Each structure stands twice: as structure tokens, then as C-alpha cells.
C-alpha positions in Angstrom: 26.5 -12.1 4.7 27.6 -10.5 1.4 30.8 -8.6 2.1 29.9 -6.4 5.1 26.2 -6.4 4.0 23.5 -8.8 5.3 21.8 -10.6 2.4 18.8 -12.9 3.1 18.5 -15.4 0.3 15.2 -15.8 -1.6 13.3 -12.9 0.0 13.5 -11.0 -3.3 11.7 -13.9 -4.9 8.8 -13.6 -2.4 8.7 -9.8 -3.0 8.5 -10.5 -6.7 5.6 -13.0 -6.3 3.8 -10.5 -4.1 4.2 -7.6 -6.4 3.2 -9.4 -9.6 0.2 -10.9 -7.7 -1.1 -7.4 -6.8 -0.6 -6.1 -10.4 -2.4 -9.1 -11.9 -5.3 -8.6 -9.5 -5.8 -4.9 -10.2 -5.7 -5.6 -14.0 -8.4 -8.2 -13.5 -10.5 -5.8 -11.4 -10.3 -3.2 -14.1 -10.7 -5.5 -17.1 -14.1 -4.1 -18.1 -12.4 -0.7 -18.7 -10.7 -2.4 -21.6 -14.2 -3.5 -23.0 -13.4 -7.0 -22.0 -15.5 -9.6 -20.1 -12.9 -12.4 -20.2 -11.4 -13.2 -16.7 -8.4 -15.5 -16.3 -9.5 -16.3 -12.7 -13.2 -16.5 -13.3 -16.0 -14.8 -11.3 -17.9 -15.4 -8.1 -21.7 -15.9 -7.9 -22.2 -12.1 -8.0 -20.1 -11.7 -11.1 -17.1 -10.1 -9.4 -13.5 -11.2 -10.5 -12.1 -13.8 -8.3 -8.5 -12.4 -8.7 -9.1 -10.4 -5.5 -7.8 -13.4 -3.5 -4.5 -13.3 -5.3 -4.0 -9.6 -4.6 -4.9 -10.1 -0.9 -2.4 -12.9 -0.7 0.3 -10.6 -2.3 -0.3 -7.8 0.2 -0.2 -10.3 3.1 3.2 -11.6 1.8 4.5 -8.1 1.8 3.4 -7.5 5.4 5.0 -10.6 6.7 8.2 -10.0 4.8 8.3 -6.4 6.2 7.7 -7.5 9.8 10.3 -10.3 9.5 13.1 -8.2 7.9 12.6 -5.1 10.0 12.6 -7.1 13.2 15.6 -9.2 12.3 17.7 -6.1 11.5 16.6 -4.4 14.7 17.5 -7.6 16.7 21.0 -7.6 15.2 21.3 -3.9 15.9 20.2 -4.4 19.6 22.8 -7.2 19.9 25.6 -4.9 18.8 24.5 -1.7 20.5 21.4 0.3 21.6 18.7 0.6 18.9 18.9 4.0 17.4 15.3 5.0 16.8 16.2 8.2 15.0 18.3 6.4 12.5 15.6 3.8 12.0 13.1 6.5 11.0 15.6 8.2 8.7 16.1 4.9 6.9 12.4 4.4 6.5 11.9 7.9 5.3 14.6 7.6 2.7 13.3 4.3 1.4 9.5 4.9 1.5 8.9 8.6 1.0 10.6 9.6 -2.2 8.5 7.7 -4.8 5.5 7.7 -2.5 5.3 11.5 -2.7 6.5 11.6 -6.3 3.6 9.3 -7.3 1.2 11.2 -5.1 2.1 14.5 -6.8 1.7 12.9 -10.3 -1.7 11.6 -9.4 -2.9 14.9 -7.9 -1.8 16.7 -11.1 -3.7 14.2 -13.3 -6.7 14.3 -11.0 -6.8 18.1 -11.4 -6.5 17.8 -15.2 -9.3 15.3 -15.3 -11.7 16.9 -12.8 -10.5 20.5 -12.6 -10.7 20.2 -8.8 -8.7 18.9 -5.9 -10.4 17.6 -2.7 -8.0 19.0 0.0 -9.7 17.2 2.8 -8.9 13.8 1.2 -5.4 14.7 0.3 -4.5 15.1 4.0 -4.9 11.4 4.6 -2.4 10.6 1.8 0.1 13.2 2.8 0.2 11.8 6.4 0.3 8.1 5.5 -3.3 7.4 6.6 -4.6 6.2 3.2 -6.1 3.1 4.9 -8.8 5.4 6.4 -10.3 6.6 3.1 -9.9 3.0 1.8 -12.0 1.7 4.6 -14.6 4.4 4.6 -14.7 4.5 0.8 -13.7 8.1 -0.1 -10.4 7.3 -1.8 -8.7 9.6 -4.3 -8.5 8.2 -7.8 -5.4 6.1 -8.6 -4.4 5.9 -4.9 -6.6 3.1 -3.5 -3.6 0.8 -3.1 -1.8 3.3 -0.9 -3.8 1.9 2.1 -1.2 -0.8 2.6 1.7 1.7 2.7 -0.3 3.6 5.3 -0.7 0.5 7.4 3.1 -0.2 7.2 4.1 3.3 8.1 1.7 3.3 11.1 3.2 0.0 12.2 6.6 1.5 12.1 5.5 4.3 14.5 5.4 1.8 17.5 7.3 -1.3 16.4 11.0 -0.2 17.0 9.9 1.1 20.4 8.3 -2.2 21.4 11.5 -4.1 20.4 13.7 -1.6 22.2 11.7 -1.3 25.4 10.5 -4.9 26.0 13.7 -6.9 25.4 13.1 -9.4 28.2 9.3 -9.8 27.5 9.4 -9.2 23.8 8.2 -12.7 22.6 5.3 -13.1 25.1 4.3 -9.5 24.5 4.0 -10.1 20.8 2.2 -13.4 21.2 -0.3 -11.7 23.5 -0.9 -8.9 21.0 -1.3 -11.3 18.0 -3.8 -13.4 19.9 -5.7 -10.3 21.1 -5.9 -8.8 17.6 -7.1 -12.0 16.0 -9.7 -12.8 18.8 -11.2 -9.3 18.4 -11.1 -9.5 14.6 -12.8 -13.0 14.4 -15.4 -11.9 17.0 -16.3 -8.7 15.2 -16.5 -10.5 11.8 -18.7 -13.2 13.3 -20.9 -10.7 15.1 -20.9 -7.8 12.7 -19.7 -9.0 9.2 -18.8 -6.4 6.6 -19.4 -3.5 8.9 -16.9 -0.6 8.8 -15.4 -1.8 12.1 -15.0 -5.3 10.7 -13.3 -4.0 7.6 -11.1 -1.8 9.7 -9.8 -4.9 11.5 -8.9 -6.8 8.3 -7.3 -3.8 6.5 -5.1 -2.9 9.4 -3.1 -6.2 9.5 -0.6 -5.3 12.2 -0.7 -8.9 13.3 0.7 -10.1 9.9 3.8 -8.0 10.5 3.9 -9.0 14.1 3.9 -12.7 13.1 6.7 -11.9 10.8 8.5 -10.3 13.7 7.9 -13.3 15.9 9.4 -15.5 13.2 12.5 -13.2 13.1 12.9 -13.5 16.9 12.7 -17.3 16.9 15.0 -17.5 13.9 17.5 -15.0 15.5 17.5 -17.1 18.7 17.9 -20.3 16.7 14.8 -21.8 18.5 15.1 -25.5 17.9 11.3 -26.3 18.0 10.6 -23.4 15.6 13.2 -24.5 13.1 12.1 -28.1 13.2 8.5 -27.2 12.5 9.2 -24.5 9.8 12.4 -25.6 8.2 11.8 -29.1 6.8 10.9 -30.5 3.4 7.3 -31.4 4.4 6.4 -28.0 5.8 8.0 -26.3 2.7 6.0 -28.4 0.3 2.8 -27.9 2.2 3.4 -24.1 2.3 3.9 -24.0 -1.5 0.8 -26.1 -2.1 -1.2 -23.8 0.2 0.0 -20.7 -1.7 -0.8 -22.4 -5.0 -4.3 -23.4 -4.0 -5.1 -19.9 -2.8 -3.7 -18.6 -6.1 -6.2 -20.8 -7.9 -9.0 -19.3 -5.8 -9.5 -22.2 -3.4 -10.8 -21.1 0.0 -9.5 -23.0 3.0 -12.2 -21.4 5.3 -13.0 -17.8 4.4 -11.0 -14.8 3.4 -10.5 -13.7 7.0 -9.1 -17.0 8.3 -7.2 -17.5 5.0 -5.3 -14.3 5.7 -3.9 -15.8 8.8 -3.2 -19.0 7.0 -1.3 -17.1 4.2 0.7 -15.3 7.0 1.9 -18.5 8.5 2.6 -20.1 5.1 4.7 -17.0 4.1 6.7 -17.3 7.3 7.4 -20.9 6.5 8.6 -20.0 3.0 10.8 -17.1 4.4 12.6 -19.5 6.8 13.0 -22.1 4.0 14.4 -19.6 1.6 17.0 -18.0 4.0 18.0 -21.3 5.6 18.5 -22.7 2.1 19.1 -26.4 2.9 15.4 -27.5 3.0 13.8 -25.2 0.5 12.0 -27.0 -2.4 11.9 -24.0 -4.8 14.9 -21.7 -5.1 13.7 -18.1 -5.4 17.3 -16.7 -5.3 17.6 -16.5 -9.1 18.4 -13.4 -11.3 14.9 -12.7 -12.5 13.3 -12.8 -9.1 16.2 -10.9 -7.6 15.6 -8.2 -10.2 11.9 -8.0 -9.7 12.2 -8.1 -5.9 14.7 -5.3 -6.0 12.2 -3.0 -7.8 9.0 -4.4 -6.2 8.2 -1.3 -4.3 8.1 0.7 -7.5 6.0 -2.0 -9.2 3.5 -1.7 -6.4 3.5 2.1 -6.4 3.2 2.8 -10.1 1.0 0.0 -11.5 -2.5 1.5 -10.9 -1.8 4.6 -13.0 -0.3 2.5 -15.7 -3.4 0.3 -15.8 -5.5 3.5 -16.3 -3.3 4.9 -19.1 -3.4 1.6 -21.0 -7.2 1.4 -20.6 -7.3 4.7 -22.6 -5.1 3.3 -25.3 -6.5 -0.2 -25.6 -10.2 0.4 -24.7 -11.4 0.6 -28.3 -8.9 -1.8 -29.8 -10.7 -4.4 -31.9 -9.2 -7.8 -31.3 -10.4 -11.3 -30.3 -11.0 -11.3 -26.5 -8.4 -13.9 -25.6 -5.7 -12.0 -27.6 -6.7 -8.7 -26.2 -6.6 -10.0 -22.6 -3.1 -11.4 -23.2 -2.1 -8.0 -24.7 -3.5 -6.1 -21.8 -1.7 -8.2 -19.1 1.6 -8.4 -21.0 1.8 -4.7 -21.9 0.8 -3.4 -18.4 3.1 -5.8 -16.6 6.0 -5.1 -18.9 5.6 -1.3 -18.8 5.2 -1.4 -15.0 8.4 -3.4 -14.6 10.2 -1.0 -17.0 9.1 2.2 -15.2 9.9 0.6 -11.8 13.4 -0.2 -13.0 14.1 3.3 -14.3 12.6 4.7 -11.1 14.9 2.5 -9.0 18.0 3.1 -11.0 17.6 6.8 -11.7 15.7 8.1 -8.7 15.4 5.7 -5.7 19.1 4.6 -5.7 20.2 8.1 -4.7 18.1 7.8 -1.5 19.1 4.2 -0.9 22.8 5.3 -0.9 21.9 8.0 1.7 19.9 5.5 3.7 23.0 3.2 3.9 24.8 6.0 5.8 22.3 5.7 8.7 22.3 1.9 8.8 23.8 0.3 11.9 23.3 -3.1 10.3 23.8 -2.8 6.6 21.7 -5.0 4.4 21.4 -5.5 0.7 18.7 -6.9 -1.6 21.4 -8.0 -4.0 23.3 -11.3 -4.0 27.0 -10.9 -4.6 26.8 -7.3 -3.3 28.8 -4.7 -5.2 29.0 -1.1 -4.2 28.2 0.1 -7.7 24.9 -1.8 -7.6 23.6 -0.4 -4.3 
């Protein structure tokens, strides 16, 4: 606890890693728009950038973190009083919606300037947090492909607090059953009908990643001895970091589908190691990571448009490939962080302060909490 606010050490660091991973991936996927053919992460046999694995890992980390933190806060709330569903949704609205709709509006204006038309039927999916549907069926709006993950999270929130509130006695077995069912269906469909729309639907809508984070929160909240022995020790922490590193370097454990499950478990191990402190092997609770983690939502939201704008500026720049690649990555990442910071400090903080008024359990993303920093 930090004052009267709950602070879970190291989670900002994991958010920072996830956010920067996604940005790096999307730069790599758009590197040819800068008239470049140099890839930091190499290519697969079909000539596609391998950085995709890094971005997929980053999104999975976000999902697990979200499931863990939301569940842990709801468990504390249910221990103090009845879960207030209305307040839960008000908090989610105040945190997610402001820059989501701000960025959506900016993109729609830019799309109209570039094309002189707006496809109303497509917009509906983004207005109502269903961006995963156009992403799966390949009719996305420009600059908004990455909103699929926000859509998945918002859809998850529609039922998650109700499950926690209504299945108190049977919560853990209910979640374990759902996780096993989702994974069995996913693996079967991918084995039987690989790369079909139904198969892609099952890997995009990763509710189970958030549920596994939720299961971890339940076991941690209950101080489950077996769980803590398995997840909170030096060996498991070292293995988890090595696993994350190998995937970052484009090593496949099995395949991208199974690897998503592996990353989910590895992320949960790292979460427990960070917040329990004593057995963590890498301390992510440092000023830089706390700063990046605090503004990670903005980093995720804004970066696609920033990549596009920089491609216009740097496309025809004549420079040796290696130096141009470094310039592209450095300028985009720096600008994204800067814009995310100003968005957080000048825009998002107003809504975060309002959100705090509806919090039954008040939490903070800032170590050494201070009211002026909220």
C-alpha cells in the first residue's frame, strides 16, 4: 500500500515492456514505407518481418496484466463490501474512453482528408468497441488496426465483474473450466481448420489470457501456498525471463498458438515475482519503467499514426540503411513517448482524478504516491 492507495510493484515495468514491444513490431511491419529493407529481427521464409512475434507477446502481456489487476481489485472490493458494478464500469469508461475516442476522431478526420470519404458501416465497429471484428475479417479502417485488442478487453469487461460477483463460491473452478474449454476449442479448430476465419477469431479474442491473469489474482489473494511455491521462486523467475527473451529473439517453442499460452503463464510468473519482490531477479520498479508504464496506454493508442506521419517525412531521406533504420526507430519511439506523456499529463489525468472518486479500492500506478501526481 502507498498511503491509502494500493500499489503493486513492478507492474509498470511489464506494461512498459509490452508497450515498447508493440511499437517496435509495428515499425518493423511498416519499414518498407520508409524505403528500407533492413530488418532488425530478420524475415521468415516468405519474406515477412519476424518482429510480429514480439508484438504478439506484448499484447499478451497486456491482457494478462489487465486480467490480474482488475480481478485483484475486485476481490479486495468484494472482501470489503458488495462489488459495485456501476462504479466498475464508470471507472473503465473514464480510463479507456477519453483517448480512445480522441484518437478515433483524429483518424477519421485524417482518413477523410486523404480519401474524401468515410465508410460509415466500418466506423460503427470502432464506436462500439468491436474493432476485433474488422481486424479478423480484414476490413479495418486505416490507422486503427491495433484497436482490436482494446475491443477484446472492453468485451471482456462486459461479463467479467458479473462472474466474480455471482460465482464467489465456485469462482476458481468456473474459471479453470472456461480456460480449459476455450483452449481445447482453439487448439482443435487450429489443428482441423488452420488460418480460417474461425481459427483467427479464436486466437484474436484471447479472453483466456485475461482469465489466467484472473486465476493468478485469486490464488495470490488467497495466499495459495502451492501457487506461490511454484511461481514465486528464483528458478521460476529466471526461467520466465529466459522464456520471454527467447521469444523476443524469435525462437518458437512450439508454434505461435501454443506460444501465446506459454507467454501467458510466463507473464503471470513475472507478475507474482515483481509484486512479491523477495524472489524477483530483475527489478522493474525503477523510475524509467514506472514512467513508461504510467503512459503505456497512450503509447499504444497513438503510435500507429505517428509511424505513418514519420514515413511521410523520412521516406525519401537519403541515408545509409543502418543509420536510417536507427533514425526511424529512435524518432518514432521518442515522439510516441513524448505525445503519450503530454496526453497523460494534460488530458488523461483529468479523467483519472474523476475515476478515483468512483473507486471502492483506490490504486495507483505511482510508487511513493502523491496526490499531485495522480
